[in-house]
C-alpha positions in Angstrom: 26.4 50.2 -12.9 26.8 47.1 -10.6 25.5 46.0 -7.5 26.1 43.1 -4.7 23.7 41.5 -2.4 23.1 38.5 -0.3 19.8 36.4 -1.0 18.6 34.6 2.1 17.8 31.1 1.4 16.9 29.3 4.6 13.9 26.6 3.8 13.7 24.1 1.2 9.8 23.3 1.9 9.0 23.3 -1.9 11.1 20.3 -3.0 11.8 19.9 -6.6 9.8 22.2 -9.3 9.2 21.3 -12.7 10.6 22.9 -15.7 7.5 24.6 -16.5 7.6 26.5 -13.4 11.0 27.6 -13.4 10.4 30.9 -14.6 7.4 31.5 -12.1 9.7 33.5 -9.6 6.4 35.3 -8.6 5.0 32.1 -6.8 5.4 31.8 -3.0 6.6 28.0 -3.6 9.5 29.2 -6.1 11.3 30.9 -3.2 11.7 27.8 -1.4 12.3 25.1 -4.1 14.9 23.4 -6.0 15.3 23.0 -9.8 16.6 19.5 -9.1 16.6 17.6 -5.9 18.1 14.0 -6.1 18.6 11.6 -3.3 17.8 14.4 -0.7 14.5 14.6 1.1 12.8 17.6 2.8 12.3 17.4 6.4 9.2 18.4 8.0 11.4 21.3 9.3 12.0 22.5 6.0 15.4 21.4 5.7 17.1 18.9 3.3 19.0 15.9 4.1 20.6 13.1 2.3 18.2 10.3 1.8 19.0 7.1 3.2 20.2 4.1 1.0 19.2 0.7 1.1 20.0 -2.7 3.1 20.1 -5.7 1.4 17.7 -8.2 3.0 18.0 -11.4 0.8 17.1 -12.5 -3.0 13.6 -13.5 -3.7 12.9 -17.1 -4.1 12.8 -17.1 -7.9 14.6 -13.9 -9.6 13.2 -14.7 -13.1 9.8 -13.8 -11.8 8.3 -10.5 -10.5 7.2 -10.8 -6.6 4.7 -8.7 -4.2 4.9 -7.2 -0.9 2.0 -7.4 1.6 2.4 -5.7 5.1 0.7 -7.7 7.4 0.4 -6.1 10.9 -1.0 -8.1 13.5 -0.8 -5.8 16.5 1.2 -2.9 17.7 4.3 -5.1 18.5 3.8 -7.7 15.9 4.2 -7.5 12.1 5.5 -9.0 9.1 6.1 -8.1 5.4 5.2 -10.9 3.1 7.3 -11.4 0.3 5.4 -13.2 -2.4 7.3 -15.0 -5.5 7.7 -18.4 -7.1 4.8 -20.0 -5.6 5.9 -19.4 -1.9 5.7 -16.8 0.7 8.9 -15.5 2.7 8.2 -13.3 5.7 10.4 -10.3 6.7 10.2 -9.5 10.5 12.5 -7.0 12.2 14.5 -6.6 8.9 15.5 -10.2 8.6 13.7 -13.3 7.2 12.1 -15.5 9.5 14.0 -18.8 9.7 13.1 -22.6 10.5 14.8 -24.2 13.7 17.6 -25.3 11.2 18.4 -21.7 10.3 16.8 -22.5 6.7 14.5 -19.7 5.3 11.1 -20.3 6.3 8.4 -20.3 3.4 5.1 -21.5 2.8 3.2 -22.6 -0.5 0.4 -20.3 -2.1 -1.6 -20.3 -5.3 -0.4 -17.1 -6.9 1.5 -17.0 -10.1 3.4 -14.2 -11.4 0.3 -13.0 -13.4 -1.6 -12.4 -10.2 1.1 -10.1 -8.5 -0.1 -6.9 -9.5 -3.8 -7.5 -8.6 -3.0 -8.7 -5.3 -4.9 -6.5 -2.6 -5.1 -7.7 1.1 -6.8 -7.0 4.3 -5.5 -8.1 7.8 -7.4 -9.0 10.9 -5.6 -10.3 13.6 -4.1 -13.6 13.0 -5.9 -13.6 9.5 -5.1 -11.7 6.2 -7.7 -11.8 3.3 -6.3 -11.6 -0.1 -8.1 -11.0 -3.4 -6.4 -11.4 -6.9 -7.3 -12.6 -10.2 -8.2 -16.0 -8.9 -10.6 -17.3 -5.7 -9.7 -15.0 -2.6 -7.7 -16.6 -0.1 -7.5 -16.6 3.7 -3.8 -17.0 5.2 -3.9 -17.6 8.9 -0.8 -17.2 11.0 -0.6 -19.9 13.9 2.7 -19.3 14.9 5.9 -17.3 13.3 6.5 -20.6 11.2 3.3 -22.1 11.3 1.0 -20.7 8.5 -2.2 -22.1 6.7 -3.4 -20.8 3.1 -7.2 -21.8 2.4 -9.7 -20.7 -0.2 -12.1 -17.9 1.3 -15.5 -19.7 0.5 -18.3 -18.7 3.0 -21.2 -21.1 3.2 -23.5 -18.4 2.8 -23.0 -16.4 -0.6 -22.2 -14.0 -1.7 -25.0 -14.7 -4.2 -26.2 -12.5 -7.3 -29.4 -11.1 -8.4 -32.3 -13.6 -7.8 -33.6 -15.5 -11.2 -37.1 -14.0 -12.4 -37.4 -16.6 -15.3 -40.1 -18.9 -14.2 -39.4 -21.2 -16.7 -35.7 -21.6 -15.2 -36.1 -23.7 -12.1 -33.8 -25.8 -9.8 -35.1 -29.1 -7.6 -33.0 -30.6 -4.9 -32.8 -34.4 -4.1 -32.5 -33.7 -0.4 -33.1 -31.0 2.3 -30.7 -31.9 4.9 -26.9 -31.0 5.1 -25.2 -33.7 3.1 -24.6 -34.8 -0.5 -27.3 -33.5 -2.8 -28.1 -33.4 -6.7 -29.7 -30.5 -8.2 -31.7 -31.0 -11.4 -32.6 -27.7 -13.5 -35.0 -26.8 -16.1 -34.4 -24.3 -18.6 -30.5 -24.8 -18.4 -29.7 -22.9 -15.1 -26.2 -24.2 -14.6 -22.7 -23.3 -15.7 -19.6 -25.3 -15.5 -17.8 -22.3 -14.1 -20.0 -22.2 -10.9 -18.2 -25.3 -9.5 -16.9 -24.4 -5.9 -19.3 -21.5 -5.6 -22.6 -21.5 -3.7 -26.1 -20.8 -5.0 -29.2 -20.1 -2.8 -32.5 -22.0 -3.4 -35.8 -20.5 -1.8 -39.0 -22.0 -0.8 -41.1 -22.6 -4.0 -44.6 -22.0 -2.5 -44.7 -20.1 0.6 -48.5 -21.0 0.9 -47.7 -24.6 2.0 -46.7 -23.2 5.4 -49.2 -21.4 7.5 -48.1 -18.4 9.4 -47.6 -18.8 13.3 -50.5 -17.4 15.1 -50.5 -16.7 19.2 -54.1 -17.7 19.3 -53.7 -21.3 17.9 -54.1 -23.9 20.6 -53.5 -27.8 20.9 -51.0 -27.9 18.2 -49.8 -31.2 17.5 -46.0 -32.4 17.1 -44.0 -32.1 14.1 -46.5 -29.0 12.6 -44.7 -26.2 11.0 -45.5 -22.7 11.2 -43.7 -19.6 9.4 -42.8 -16.3 11.2 -40.8 -13.4 10.1 -39.7 -15.3 7.1 -38.2 -18.2 9.2 -39.7 -21.6 9.3 -40.1 -23.5 12.8 -41.5 -27.2 13.5 -43.2 -27.9 16.8 -41.5 -30.2 19.2 -44.4 -31.2 21.8 -48.0 -32.7 21.4 -51.2 -30.7 22.1 -49.6 -27.8 23.1 -51.0 -23.6 22.7 -48.6 -21.8 20.4 -48.3 -19.1 23.3 -48.1 -15.2 23.5 -44.4 -15.1 22.4 -43.4 -15.6 18.5 -40.5 -17.9 17.5 -37.5 -15.3 16.4 -34.8 -17.7 17.0 -32.4 -18.8 14.1 -30.9 -22.0 15.7 -32.1 -24.8 18.2 -35.5 -25.4 20.1 -36.9 -22.2 22.2 -39.9 -22.5 24.4 -42.6 -19.9 24.1 -43.1 -19.9 27.9 -45.6 -21.1 30.4 -49.0 -19.5 31.4 -48.7 -21.2 35.1 -46.6 -23.9 36.6 -48.9 -26.3 35.2 -49.1 -25.2 31.6 -46.0 -24.8 29.5 -46.7 -23.6 25.8 -45.2 -25.0 22.8 -41.7 -25.4 21.9 -40.3 -24.4 18.5 -37.6 -25.7 16.5 -35.8 -23.6 13.9 -35.6 -25.4 10.8 -34.8 -22.6 7.9 -35.3 -19.3 6.8 -37.3 -20.0 3.6 -34.1 -20.7 2.1 -30.7 -22.7 1.9 -27.4 -22.7 0.3 -25.6 -25.5 -1.8 -22.1 -25.5 -3.0 -21.8 -26.9 -6.2 -19.2 -29.7 -6.3 -19.7 -31.1 -9.9 -20.8 -29.9 -13.1 -22.8 -32.8 -15.2 -24.6 -30.8 -17.8 -26.7 -27.1 -17.8 -29.6 -28.9 -16.0 -27.7 -31.3 -13.6 -25.0 -30.8 -10.8 -24.0 -32.4 -7.5 -23.1 -30.6 -4.6 -23.1 -30.1 -1.0 -26.1 -28.9 1.3 -24.8 -26.2 3.5 -27.8 -25.1 5.3 -31.1 -26.9 5.2 -33.4 -26.6 2.3 -37.1 -25.8 2.3 -39.1 -29.0 1.7 -40.9 -28.0 -1.1 -37.9 -27.5 -3.1 -37.7 -31.6 -3.5 -41.3 -31.8 -4.8 -40.8 -29.5 -7.6 -38.6 -26.8 -9.2 -38.2 -23.5 -7.6 -37.9 -20.4 -9.8 -36.8 -18.6 -6.9 -33.0 -19.1 -6.5 -29.9 -17.0 -6.6 -26.8 -17.9 -8.7 -23.4 -17.5 -7.2 -21.8 -13.8 -7.1 -18.3 -15.2 -7.4 -17.4 -17.5 -10.0 -14.9 -18.4 -12.9 -17.3 -16.8 -15.4 -18.4 -13.5 -13.7 -15.1 -13.0 -12.1 -13.9 -13.0 -8.5 -13.7 -10.1 -6.2 -10.8 -7.7 -7.0 -10.5 -5.8 -3.7 -10.9 -6.2 -0.3 -11.1 -4.0 3.1 -12.2 -3.8 6.4 -15.5 -1.4 6.6 -15.8 -0.6 10.1 -16.8 -4.3 11.4 -17.6 -5.9 8.1 -15.5 -7.5 5.8 -15.7 -5.8 2.2 -15.3 -7.2 -1.2 -15.4 -5.2 -4.4 -15.7 -5.7 -8.5 -16.8 -3.6 -11.1 -19.6 -1.8 -9.7 -20.5 -4.4 -7.1 -19.8 -4.3 -3.1 -20.5 -7.3 -1.0 -20.1 -6.6 3.0 -20.0 -9.3 5.5 -22.6 -9.5 8.5 -21.4 -7.5 11.5 -18.1 -8.8 13.2 -18.6 -12.1 11.3 -16.3 -11.9 8.0 -17.3 -15.4 6.8 -21.0 -14.5 6.9 -22.5 -13.3 3.7 -26.3 -14.2 4.3 -28.5 -11.2 3.5 -31.1 -12.6 5.9 -33.8 -10.2 6.4 -31.9 -7.0 6.0 -31.8 -6.7 9.7 -29.1 -4.3 10.9 -26.5 -7.2 11.6 -27.0 -8.9 8.2 -24.6 -9.0 5.5 -25.1 -6.3 2.6 -24.8 -6.4 -1.3 -25.3 -3.4 -3.5 -24.4 -1.7 -6.7 -23.0 1.7 -7.7 -25.1 3.5 -9.9 -23.7 6.6 -11.6 -26.1 9.6 -12.0 -25.9 9.5 -15.9 -26.2 5.9 -15.9 -22.9 5.0 -17.0 -20.9 2.1 -15.8 -19.0 2.4 -12.6 -15.9 0.7 -12.1 -14.4 0.5 -8.6 -10.4 0.8 -8.7 -9.8 1.0 -5.0 -11.5 1.2 -1.5 -9.7 3.0 1.6 -11.4 3.5 5.0 -10.4 7.1 5.9 -13.0 8.9 7.7 -15.6 7.0 5.8 -15.1 4.4 3.3 -14.0 6.2 0.0 -14.1 4.3 -3.3 -12.0 5.3 -6.2 -13.4 4.6 -9.3 -12.6 5.0 -12.9 -14.2 8.4 -13.0 -14.6 9.8 -9.9 -14.4 9.3 -5.9 -17.5 8.2 -4.0 -18.5 7.7 -0.3 -20.0 4.8 1.2 -21.9 5.6 4.6 -25.1 5.7 6.5 -27.3 9.0 6.7 -24.8 10.2 9.2 -21.0 9.6 8.7 -21.1 8.4 12.5 -23.8 5.9 12.0 -23.5 1.9 11.5 -23.7 0.6 8.1 -26.7 -1.3 7.6 -28.8 -2.9 4.7 -31.3 -0.4 4.9 -29.5 2.7 5.5 -26.4 2.6 3.4 -25.7 4.8 0.9 -22.9 5.3 -2.0 -22.6 9.0 -2.6 -20.5 10.2 -5.6 -18.5 13.3 -4.3 -15.5 14.3 -6.9 -14.5 13.5 -10.4 -10.8 13.0 -10.5 -10.8 9.4 -11.5 -8.4 6.8 -10.7 -6.2 3.9 -12.4 -6.1 0.4 -10.6 -3.8 0.9 -7.6 -3.2 0.7 -3.8 -3.8 4.1 -2.2 -2.5 4.9 1.0 -3.8 6.3 4.2 -1.9 9.4 5.3 -2.3 12.1 8.0 -6.0 13.2 7.7 -6.8 11.7 4.4 -6.0 9.5 1.8 -3.3 9.7 -1.4 -4.4 8.5 -4.5 -3.1 8.3 -8.1 -5.4 10.0 -11.0 -6.8 7.9 -13.9 -3.7 8.3 -15.9 -1.5 7.4 -13.3 0.6 10.9 -13.4 -1.6 12.9 -11.2 -1.3 12.5 -7.3 -4.6 13.6 -5.5 -5.1 14.2 -1.7 -8.3 13.4 -0.5 -9.8 14.5 3.0 -13.1 13.5 4.3 -14.9 16.2 6.6 -17.1 14.1 9.2 -19.0 17.3 10.3 -19.8 18.4 6.7 -19.9 14.7 5.3 -18.2 16.0 2.2 -15.0 14.5 0.4 -12.4 17.3 -0.7 -9.5 16.4 -3.0 -6.6 18.4 -4.5 -3.9 17.2 -6.9 -0.6 17.8 -5.1 1.7 17.0 -7.9 0.9 20.4 -9.8 4.4 21.7 -9.2 6.3 18.5 -10.0 4.2 17.0 -12.7 7.6 16.2 -14.6 8.4 13.6 -11.8 5.2 11.7 -13.0 6.1 11.5 -16.3 5.9 7.5 -16.4 3.1 7.4 -14.0 3.1 5.9 -10.5 3.0 1.9 -10.0 3.4 1.9 -6.1 3.2 3.8 -3.1 4.3 3.3 0.6 3.5 6.0 3.6 6.5 6.3 6.1 4.9 8.3 8.6 7.7 8.1 10.9 9.8 10.0 11.3 9.7 12.3 8.9 5.8 11.8 6.9 7.4 10.7 3.7 5.4 9.2 0.7 7.7 7.0 -1.2 6.8 6.2 -4.9 8.0 3.6 -7.0 7.3 4.7 -10.7 6.1 2.8 -13.8 9.5 3.2 -15.3 11.2 1.6 -12.2 12.5 5.2 -10.5 12.1 6.2 -7.2 10.6 9.4 -6.0 9.3 10.9 -2.8 7.1 13.7 -1.3 7.1 14.9 2.0 3.6 15.7 3.0 2.4 17.6 6.1 -0.7 19.8 5.1 -0.9 21.5 8.6 2.7 22.9 8.0 2.0 23.6 4.3 4.7 21.1 3.3 4.6 19.3 0.2 8.0 18.5 -1.3 8.4 16.2 -4.0 12.0 14.7 -4.8 13.6 12.0 -7.4 15.8 9.5 -6.3 18.0 7.9 -9.3 20.1 5.1 -8.2 22.7 2.9 -9.8 21.8 -0.3 -11.6 18.3 0.0 -9.9 14.7 -0.7 -11.1 12.0 -0.7 -8.1 9.3 -3.1 -8.7 7.4 -3.1 -5.5 7.5 -1.0 -2.1 5.6 -1.3 1.0 5.9 0.1 4.4 5.3 -1.3 7.8 5.3 0.6 11.3 8.3 0.0 13.1 7.9 -1.9 16.6 11.4 -1.5 18.2 12.7 2.0 16.9 9.3 3.7 16.2 10.8 4.2 12.5 8.2 2.9 10.0 10.3 0.4 7.9 10.1 0.8 4.1 10.9 -2.4 1.9 11.3 -2.7 -1.7 11.9 -5.5 -4.2 14.4 -4.1 -6.5 15.7 -5.5 -10.0 19.2 -5.3 -10.8 21.7 -6.9 -13.2 24.5 -8.8 -11.5 27.2 -10.5 -13.7 25.0 -10.2 -16.5 22.0 -12.0 -14.5 18.8 -10.4 -13.6 18.5 -10.5 -10.0 15.5 -9.5 -7.4 16.3 -8.3 -4.2 14.3 -7.5 -1.4 15.7 -4.4 0.0 15.1 -2.3 3.2 15.5 1.6 3.4 18.1 2.4 6.0 17.6 4.5 8.6 17.7 8.4 8.4 21.3 9.4 10.2 21.4 10.7 13.7 24.9 11.0 15.2 25.3 8.7 18.3 26.5 11.6 20.1 25.3 15.3 18.9 27.9 17.1 20.7 30.8 15.2 19.4 29.3 14.1 16.1 31.0 11.4 13.8 29.4 9.5 10.8 29.7 6.1 12.4 26.4 4.3 11.8 25.5 6.3 8.8 24.2 4.4 5.6 24.1 6.2 2.4 24.8 3.2 0.0 22.5 0.9 -1.9 22.1 -2.9 -1.6 24.5 -2.7 1.2 25.7 -4.8 4.0 27.5 -4.0 7.4 29.9 -5.9 8.7 31.5 -5.2 12.5 33.4 -6.9 14.8 37.3 -7.3 15.1 39.7 -5.4 12.7 39.4 -7.2 9.4 41.1 -6.4 5.8 38.9 -8.7 3.6 34.8 -8.4 3.1 33.6 -11.7 1.7 29.9 -11.5 1.9 29.2 -9.6 -1.4 28.3 -12.2 -3.9 25.0 -10.4 -4.4 27.2 -7.5 -5.8 29.4 -9.3 -8.0 31.2 -7.4 -10.6 29.8 -4.3 -9.4 31.9 -1.0 -8.4 31.0 -0.4 -4.6 31.4 2.6 -2.1 33.3 1.6 1.1 32.4 3.3 4.5 34.5 2.3 7.2 35.0 3.4 11.0 33.1 6.5 10.2 35.0 7.4 7.0 35.4 6.8 3.4 37.6 4.4 1.7 38.6 3.9 -2.3 35.8 2.6 -4.4 36.5 -1.1 -5.2 35.0 -3.8 -7.6 33.8 -6.8 -6.3 35.5 -10.0 -7.6 34.3 -13.4 -6.3 32.0 -11.9 -3.8 34.9 -10.2 -2.0 37.0 -6.8 -1.7 40.1 -5.5 0.1 39.7 -2.9 2.2 42.3 0.1 2.0 43.3 -0.5 5.7 41.9 -2.7 8.8 38.5 -1.8 10.0 35.9 -2.9 12.7 33.0 -1.3 11.3 32.3 -1.7 7.4 29.5 -0.7 5.3 29.6 -1.8 1.5 27.2 -0.9 -1.2 26.4 0.7 -4.2 27.2 4.7 -4.4 24.1 6.7 -4.2 24.8 10.3 -5.4 22.9 13.4 -3.8 22.6 16.3 -6.0 20.8 19.9 -5.4 20.7 22.4 -7.9 19.2 25.7 -6.8 16.6 27.8 -8.9 18.0 31.2 -10.8 18.1 33.8 -8.0 17.8 37.5 -8.5 18.0 40.7 -6.5 14.8 42.8 -6.1 14.6 45.9 -7.4 17.2 45.2 -10.2 16.9 45.0 -13.9 20.0 42.8 -14.3 20.8 41.0 -17.2 24.3 39.6 -16.3 24.9 37.8 -12.8 27.7 36.2 -11.2 27.7 34.2 -7.8 31.0 35.5 -6.0 30.3 33.8 -2.5 27.8 31.6 -0.7 26.8 31.1 3.0 26.4 27.4 3.5 24.3 26.4 6.8 25.0 22.8 7.5 24.2 20.2 10.3 26.3 17.1 10.9 27.7 17.4 7.5 30.7 15.5 6.2 32.1 16.1 2.6 29.8 17.5 0.1 31.0 19.8 -2.9 29.5 23.2 -4.3 30.0 25.2 -7.2 28.4 28.1 -9.5 25.9 25.9 -11.9 26.9 26.8 -15.6 25.1 24.5 -18.4 27.9 25.4 -20.8 30.5 23.7 -18.9 28.8 20.4 -18.1 30.8 17.3 -18.3 30.1 15.6 -21.6 29.3 11.8 -21.6 32.4 10.8 -23.6 34.7 13.3 -21.6 38.5 12.7 -21.7 40.6 12.5 -18.5 41.7 15.8 -18.6 38.1 17.2 -18.9 37.2 14.8 -15.7 39.9 16.4 -13.9 39.1 20.2 -14.8 35.5 19.2 -13.8 36.4 18.0 -10.4 38.8 21.2 -9.9 35.9 23.3 -10.4 33.9 21.9 -7.1 34.9 23.4 -4.0 34.9 21.3 -0.9 32.4 22.1 1.8 34.0 19.6 4.5 37.4 18.8 4.3 37.6 15.0 5.2 41.4 15.0 5.1 41.5 12.4 2.5 41.3 8.9 3.1 44.0 8.5 6.0 42.9 9.0 9.3 43.4 7.7 13.1 40.0 8.2 14.2 36.3 8.8 12.4 36.7 12.5 11.5 34.3 15.0 13.1 31.1 16.1 11.4 30.7 19.7 10.7 27.5 22.1 12.1 27.2 25.8 11.3 27.2 28.6 9.0 30.3 28.9 6.5 31.0 31.7 4.2 32.7 30.2 0.9 34.1 31.7 -2.1 32.7 30.5 -5.6 34.2 31.2 -8.6 30.9 31.7 -10.8 31.2 32.9 -14.1 28.9 35.9 -15.8 25.6 34.4 -16.8 21.8 35.4 -17.5 20.8 33.5 -14.4 22.6 32.8 -10.9 22.4 29.1 -9.8 24.3 27.1 -7.3 24.6 23.3 -7.7 25.8 20.8 -4.7 26.6 17.3 -4.7 27.6 14.5 -2.2 29.0 11.5 -4.0 30.4 9.8 -0.9 28.6 8.0 1.8 29.1 10.6 4.4 25.6 12.5 6.0 24.8 15.8 5.0 22.1 18.0 6.0 21.7 21.3 4.7 19.9 24.2 6.5 20.3 27.1 4.5 22.0 28.0 1.1 22.5 31.8 0.6 24.5 33.0 -2.5 25.9 36.4 -2.8 25.3 37.9 -6.5 27.0 40.6 -8.1 25.0 41.9 -10.7 25.5 44.3 -13.9 22.3 46.3 -14.5 21.2 47.9 -18.0 21.7 51.6 -18.4 
């Protein structure tokens, strides 16, 4: 006894499922997923479309070295992608490299070497970009498009480490005013690695300066008093202190007047009980020379003070590893240490008296006293910190409160843990990689509940994460896609829109392709976020590293009379337009490669690039040439409900397409797969087993062939198998969007 039925398949919001789940027909996601989804992306509408190819931008400075991409968004209408490689930075802007007036590529020197590339982290602020690495932090300043400066980020007020507590280890200064100074130590306080860093030296004896009093009268000139930690000096002879205590931290301020004939004392700010010195040269453990950055207390010249603070950042203890802005503070992170600058002043790390606007320094303390290692920091509702063992939130008593030295708190929230990487801010939360690099987590901070909630979104596609994630880029517009450069050089994607319950993973295998870095920057003109990659390829036997941009998603120029003109489904491609031509000569970057040729809205035969050129089959005006990209879909096994069928055959299929050209379909049969060493006859037989979805009329045409839209019933000659599956391939450069794929299945039921 047999039967026949149509299985409606009109949404693909599940993406590709892993092999461990292909038998889970009981799950809701099974009904909307694929067994394989390659070079197709799921759109937020639940349909799938061909993933765009890439556009060749330019080769990096030195293809023998790895590079790094840093997005730098100055404003809503001004942005760059920094391409760091070979000791220089080049700039990509609006899809092309910034050039000098003589059309040469603009570049400027940077201190980073290849070993620093993976560690680079950046935080933009207007025309400034703060960058951390394995070396000293740097500050990049953009003055004009072709005028950039690079300088060590070296605040004059720290940051400093924990105060020395050993009374036998002291520091004495030869001067107090800003300028050159010799520091003499006792107990070997100095290290050679401190050269270039800042130390803080405090007043060695607070009792030497009496406290200010409002009742003091007739104070002589040049008398010093202390108030609220600050030291002031009188500037007028024989005047009363006055009722107003001095609180200023620069210049001279009067305490006021009692009447028109009697003015109170004027107080000159000297220091806050301490000063800073940058160490310029190391003599030995008890002697260094340096530069006084802010006035030192006089007492440190008459004896050694044990009240001093070593530099927090130096070659011995390490440099900050992460950087980000935390509300209006610039934050740096290393290990379990956190340093936040003063409010609205990224160069001020003076802890002061812990006033609300002062800088902040703190350490994370795990509840079990284990060592905390901060791996990433991302503001998203609150400041979320990813550590090796879990996720923390840095905030005030209330998430809406400002961060102050007295109210800031670090709260452990969840326990996923992370590997070192750059997380991305996505709609409503943050996407980060787990401690093995093989799990993708979504974290969302609920401001009302003051609670961080995380979930693993990679559960149904763990096979994609087998080698781990290396880099991520969030392309919010137009389709909310997270692009992932995997550790093995492959590319994957995840369409993510939690409010619509869309989490759809896909793989993107490409030819001669190893993606080493990926970054996204918001688009300005088109509103489409621009995705850039550094791709390693082997060209003519030589390793090349190219900057490539993900092409635009295809939309026909005229939806009512759609053609494929403008489509881009080739990799590392170039587009040439103008008068009719038969030779393309700009292809030296693809020397020796077999390329796909898409000309005037249709395909031509593939060509081999020789001498940087190819000959076209016919004169064409609009030509896109690049490496072929193969799109492939394999549906999951489908069963008719209420049957106990053991044998099935796909007889027909309803294919619903939108603006599609090309594409082929057939019933999947693993026993008839083409072997790697297939003969010409086997290749021909395999080619004949596919059914064309859209007939293109071959390669000869007078005008661009129209794209097809609609639902079509197609005959599919499938064999009788235990499972009924379909496979679809697009191996040309034509657009293809799939809206529905509904097989008609014939079954044989058990007696």
